C-alpha positions in Angstrom: -59.6 12.3 -19.1 -60.3 10.0 -16.3 -57.8 8.2 -14.5 -58.0 4.2 -14.1 -59.7 3.1 -11.1 -57.1 2.2 -8.2 -57.0 -1.4 -7.1 -57.8 -2.1 -3.5 -54.4 -2.5 -1.2 -54.1 -6.2 -0.2 -52.2 -6.8 3.2 -49.4 -8.2 1.0 -48.8 -5.4 -0.6 -49.0 -2.9 2.6 -46.3 -5.6 4.3 -44.1 -5.2 1.2 -44.3 -1.5 1.1 -44.0 -1.2 4.9 -40.8 -3.4 4.8 -39.1 -1.6 1.7 -39.9 1.9 3.8 -38.2 0.6 6.8 -35.2 -0.8 5.1 -35.0 2.6 3.5 -35.2 4.5 6.6 -32.6 2.1 8.6 -29.9 1.5 5.9 -26.9 3.1 6.6 -25.9 5.1 3.4 -22.7 3.8 1.7 -19.8 6.3 2.5 -17.5 7.3 0.0 -14.0 5.6 0.4 -11.6 7.6 2.5 -8.8 8.8 0.3 -5.5 8.7 2.0 -2.8 11.4 1.7 0.3 10.2 -0.1 3.4 11.7 1.3 5.5 13.5 -1.5 9.3 12.6 -1.3 10.9 15.6 -0.4 8.0 17.8 1.0 8.5 18.2 4.4 5.8 19.5 7.0 6.8 22.0 10.1 5.6 20.7 13.3 6.1 21.1 17.1 7.3 18.0 18.9 8.2 17.6 22.5 11.1 15.5 23.0 13.3 14.4 26.2 16.3 17.0 26.4 18.9 14.2 26.4 17.0 12.7 23.0 17.7 16.2 21.9 21.1 17.0 22.8 22.2 13.5 21.3 20.9 14.4 18.0 22.3 17.9 18.2 25.6 16.4 19.0 26.7 15.8 15.6 25.9 19.2 14.5 23.9 20.8 11.9 21.3 18.3 10.1 20.0 17.1 13.3 16.5 17.4 12.3 17.1 15.2 9.3 18.7 12.6 11.6 15.7 12.7 13.9 13.6 12.7 10.7 15.6 9.5 9.6 15.4 7.7 13.0 11.5 8.2 13.0 11.2 7.0 9.7 13.2 3.9 10.7 11.1 3.3 13.8 7.9 3.7 11.8 9.1 1.0 9.3 9.0 3.3 6.6 
């Protein structure tokens, strides 16, 4: 079988192809949207936190539950 004859390229075809190739090479690929973690209610995560001694003493002064009180104060400060 013989293939159909190739038609000669014209300047317009070459320019169009070059522009398409340039666009393909320089276009930033679309990134997948970032999925934010949602905090589950009641789930706590252990962290290490450096705070001033007087702040720690303030929260520990009322006895057990001082970590929950710090958490509540941080939630309030964060507007949550």
